[in-house]
Short mmCIF file of the C-alpha atoms (twelve columns), coordinates in Angstrom:
data_MODEL
# 
_entry.id   MODEL 
# 
loop_
_atom_site.group_PDB 
_atom_site.id 
_atom_site.type_symbol 
_atom_site.label_atom_id 
_atom_site.label_alt_id 
_atom_site.label_comp_id 
_atom_site.label_asym_id 
_atom_site.label_seq_id 
_atom_site.Cartn_x 
_atom_site.Cartn_y 
_atom_site.Cartn_z 
_atom_site.pdbx_PDB_model_num 
ATOM 1   C CA . MET A 1   44.606  -20.809 40.688 1 
ATOM 2   C CA . GLY A 2   45.207  -20.942 44.365 1 
ATOM 3   C CA . LYS A 3   48.257  -19.758 46.157 1 
ATOM 4   C CA . GLU A 4   51.689  -19.924 44.611 1 
ATOM 5   C CA . LEU A 5   53.951  -22.530 46.151 1 
ATOM 6   C CA . ASN A 6   57.351  -21.573 47.490 1 
ATOM 7   C CA . LEU A 7   60.434  -23.796 47.365 1 
ATOM 8   C CA . LYS A 8   59.781  -25.368 50.777 1 
ATOM 9   C CA . ASP A 9   56.190  -26.201 49.815 1 
ATOM 10  C CA . ILE A 10  57.236  -27.749 46.505 1 
ATOM 11  C CA . PHE A 11  59.992  -29.776 48.156 1 
ATOM 12  C CA . SER A 12  57.762  -31.048 50.964 1 
ATOM 13  C CA . LYS A 13  55.043  -32.106 48.531 1 
ATOM 14  C CA . LYS A 14  57.472  -33.886 46.220 1 
ATOM 15  C CA . LEU A 15  59.272  -35.589 49.120 1 
ATOM 16  C CA . ARG A 16  55.998  -36.969 50.480 1 
ATOM 17  C CA . GLU A 17  54.835  -38.075 46.979 1 
ATOM 18  C CA . ASN A 18  58.098  -39.855 46.208 1 
ATOM 19  C CA . ARG A 19  58.304  -41.506 49.650 1 
ATOM 20  C CA . ARG A 20  54.807  -42.927 49.148 1 
ATOM 21  C CA . LYS A 21  55.629  -44.039 45.573 1 
ATOM 22  C CA . CYS A 22  58.545  -46.030 46.954 1 
ATOM 23  C CA . GLY A 23  56.297  -47.551 49.600 1 
ATOM 24  C CA . PHE A 24  58.307  -46.160 52.508 1 
ATOM 25  C CA . THR A 25  56.871  -45.098 55.820 1 
ATOM 26  C CA . GLN A 26  58.343  -41.978 57.374 1 
ATOM 27  C CA . GLU A 27  60.105  -44.216 59.888 1 
ATOM 28  C CA . LYS A 28  61.694  -46.400 57.193 1 
ATOM 29  C CA . LEU A 29  62.887  -43.492 55.013 1 
ATOM 30  C CA . ALA A 30  64.244  -41.649 58.051 1 
ATOM 31  C CA . GLU A 31  66.172  -44.779 59.065 1 
ATOM 32  C CA . ILE A 32  67.651  -45.252 55.556 1 
ATOM 33  C CA . VAL A 33  68.675  -41.586 55.288 1 
ATOM 34  C CA . GLY A 34  69.978  -41.373 58.859 1 
ATOM 35  C CA . ILE A 35  67.654  -38.663 60.148 1 
ATOM 36  C CA . SER A 36  64.976  -38.657 62.818 1 
ATOM 37  C CA . THR A 37  61.358  -39.384 61.984 1 
ATOM 38  C CA . HIS A 38  60.463  -36.041 63.555 1 
ATOM 39  C CA . TYR A 39  62.883  -34.211 61.223 1 
ATOM 40  C CA . LEU A 40  61.467  -36.025 58.178 1 
ATOM 41  C CA . ALA A 41  57.935  -35.055 59.266 1 
ATOM 42  C CA . MET A 42  59.116  -31.438 59.561 1 
ATOM 43  C CA . LEU A 43  60.501  -31.635 56.008 1 
ATOM 44  C CA . GLU A 44  57.255  -33.114 54.664 1 
ATOM 45  C CA . THR A 45  55.180  -30.360 56.257 1 
ATOM 46  C CA . ALA A 46  57.457  -27.537 55.017 1 
ATOM 47  C CA . ARG A 47  58.440  -26.582 58.559 1 
ATOM 48  C CA . ASN A 48  62.102  -27.206 57.861 1 
ATOM 49  C CA . PHE A 49  64.437  -27.392 54.863 1 
ATOM 50  C CA . PRO A 50  67.227  -29.964 54.440 1 
ATOM 51  C CA . THR A 51  70.937  -29.411 54.024 1 
ATOM 52  C CA . SER A 52  72.500  -30.319 50.690 1 
ATOM 53  C CA . ASP A 53  73.905  -33.491 52.270 1 
ATOM 54  C CA . THR A 54  70.451  -34.554 53.475 1 
ATOM 55  C CA . LEU A 55  68.995  -33.739 50.040 1 
ATOM 56  C CA . GLU A 56  71.497  -36.046 48.386 1 
ATOM 57  C CA . ARG A 57  70.798  -38.878 50.829 1 
ATOM 58  C CA . LEU A 58  67.013  -38.461 50.379 1 
ATOM 59  C CA . SER A 59  67.269  -38.537 46.590 1 
ATOM 60  C CA . ALA A 60  69.552  -41.601 46.748 1 
ATOM 61  C CA . ALA A 61  67.124  -43.436 49.039 1 
ATOM 62  C CA . LEU A 62  64.201  -42.512 46.759 1 
ATOM 63  C CA . GLU A 63  66.274  -43.390 43.670 1 
ATOM 64  C CA . ILE A 64  65.592  -40.077 41.940 1 
ATOM 65  C CA . PRO A 65  67.808  -37.129 40.965 1 
ATOM 66  C CA . VAL A 66  67.790  -34.274 43.501 1 
ATOM 67  C CA . TYR A 67  66.181  -31.862 41.038 1 
ATOM 68  C CA . GLU A 68  63.031  -34.011 40.865 1 
ATOM 69  C CA . LEU A 69  62.281  -32.963 44.435 1 
ATOM 70  C CA . PHE A 70  61.821  -29.407 43.150 1 
ATOM 71  C CA . ILE A 71  59.769  -29.925 39.981 1 
ATOM 72  C CA . ILE A 72  56.028  -29.419 40.038 1 
ATOM 73  C CA . ASP A 73  54.187  -31.870 37.837 1 
ATOM 74  C CA . HIS A 74  51.066  -30.327 36.378 1 
ATOM 75  C CA . SER A 75  48.411  -32.424 34.796 1 
ATOM 76  C CA . PRO A 76  47.180  -31.315 31.364 1 
ATOM 77  C CA . ARG A 77  43.894  -30.316 33.044 1 
ATOM 78  C CA . GLU A 78  45.735  -28.068 35.542 1 
ATOM 79  C CA . GLU A 79  47.778  -26.504 32.740 1 
ATOM 80  C CA . LEU A 80  44.631  -25.843 30.683 1 
ATOM 81  C CA . GLU A 81  42.900  -24.316 33.702 1 
ATOM 82  C CA . GLN A 82  45.891  -22.048 34.346 1 
ATOM 83  C CA . LEU A 83  45.944  -21.037 30.682 1 
ATOM 84  C CA . ARG A 84  42.191  -20.331 30.786 1 
ATOM 85  C CA . GLN A 85  42.618  -18.148 33.862 1 
ATOM 86  C CA . ASP A 86  45.536  -16.284 32.284 1 
ATOM 87  C CA . ILE A 87  43.504  -15.639 29.127 1 
ATOM 88  C CA . MET A 88  40.459  -14.481 31.126 1 
ATOM 89  C CA . ASN A 89  42.631  -12.101 33.157 1 
ATOM 90  C CA . GLU A 90  44.157  -10.698 29.966 1 
ATOM 91  C CA . ILE A 91  40.711  -10.245 28.389 1 
ATOM 92  C CA . ASN A 92  39.384  -8.514  31.519 1 
ATOM 93  C CA . GLN A 93  42.347  -6.143  31.613 1 
ATOM 94  C CA . THR A 94  41.987  -5.337  27.907 1 
ATOM 95  C CA . VAL A 95  38.225  -4.769  28.184 1 
ATOM 96  C CA . ASN A 96  38.579  -2.591  31.289 1 
ATOM 97  C CA . LYS A 97  41.261  -0.514  29.592 1 
ATOM 98  C CA . ALA A 98  39.090  -0.091  26.474 1 
ATOM 99  C CA . ILE A 99  36.061  0.922   28.569 1 
ATOM 100 C CA . LYS A 100 38.062  3.499   30.509 1 
ATOM 101 C CA . GLN A 101 39.552  4.888   27.309 1 
ATOM 102 C CA . SER A 102 36.161  5.035   25.591 1 
ATOM 103 C CA . PHE A 103 34.563  6.697   28.603 1 
ATOM 104 C CA . ALA A 104 37.357  9.272   28.744 1 
ATOM 105 C CA . GLU A 105 36.946  10.053  25.026 1 
ATOM 106 C CA . GLU A 106 33.143  10.366  25.255 1 
ATOM 107 C CA . SER A 107 33.435  12.509  28.355 1 
ATOM 108 C CA . LYS A 108 35.886  14.783  26.547 1 
ATOM 109 C CA . LYS A 109 33.508  15.092  23.544 1 
ATOM 110 C CA . TYR A 110 30.584  15.841  25.832 1 
ATOM 111 C CA . ARG A 111 32.491  18.588  27.636 1 
ATOM 112 C CA . ALA A 112 33.567  20.101  24.292 1 
ATOM 113 C CA . HIS A 113 29.963  20.300  23.042 1 
ATOM 114 C CA . THR A 114 28.443  21.550  26.267 1 
ATOM 115 C CA . VAL A 115 28.044  25.300  26.571 1 
ATOM 116 C CA . PRO A 116 29.032  26.606  29.988 1 
ATOM 117 C CA . ASP A 117 26.135  27.878  32.158 1 
ATOM 118 C CA . THR A 118 27.342  31.500  31.947 1 
ATOM 119 C CA . LYS A 119 26.851  31.636  28.171 1 
ATOM 120 C CA . ARG A 120 23.413  30.024  28.038 1 
ATOM 121 C CA . LYS A 121 20.427  32.240  27.331 1 
ATOM 122 C CA . LYS A 122 17.878  32.236  30.048 1 
ATOM 123 C CA . VAL A 123 14.363  31.604  28.874 1 
ATOM 124 C CA . LYS A 124 11.635  33.359  30.792 1 
ATOM 125 C CA . ASN A 125 8.534   31.504  31.810 1 
ATOM 126 C CA . THR A 126 6.054   31.749  28.992 1 
ATOM 127 C CA . LYS A 127 2.459   30.769  29.103 1 
ATOM 128 C CA . ILE A 128 1.172   28.397  26.529 1 
ATOM 129 C CA . ILE A 129 -2.296  29.274  25.446 1 
ATOM 130 C CA . LYS A 130 -4.381  26.437  24.142 1 
ATOM 131 C CA . ASN A 131 -7.153  27.005  21.665 1 
ATOM 132 C CA . PRO A 132 -10.505 26.085  23.143 1 
# 
């Protein structure tokens, strides 16, 4: 389901979401926290990562616990889609394994019942005479 998010990506997404929920502009939040607007923009685009002190000030300004800046909220639809994909991948792996195993077994049986060329009797060309 898309690329996996790393810690910076998760943090930047949650920071931006929570800033908007609070109705803050980047300028206003940066002012409250005591950081530059440029630095806040870098945090929101995952180009930088805050110190623990900055994390605490951001969470205080947003009135949320620090850990909420690192939790991905999945909608039930997203969770169902991920579950569907996981199940489909598991089914595909199981089916592919079964096909390979079956093919290997049939191939082994075929080789066991096939007489090598050196032991086969050669049949000479014979003419078939048809009754007129």
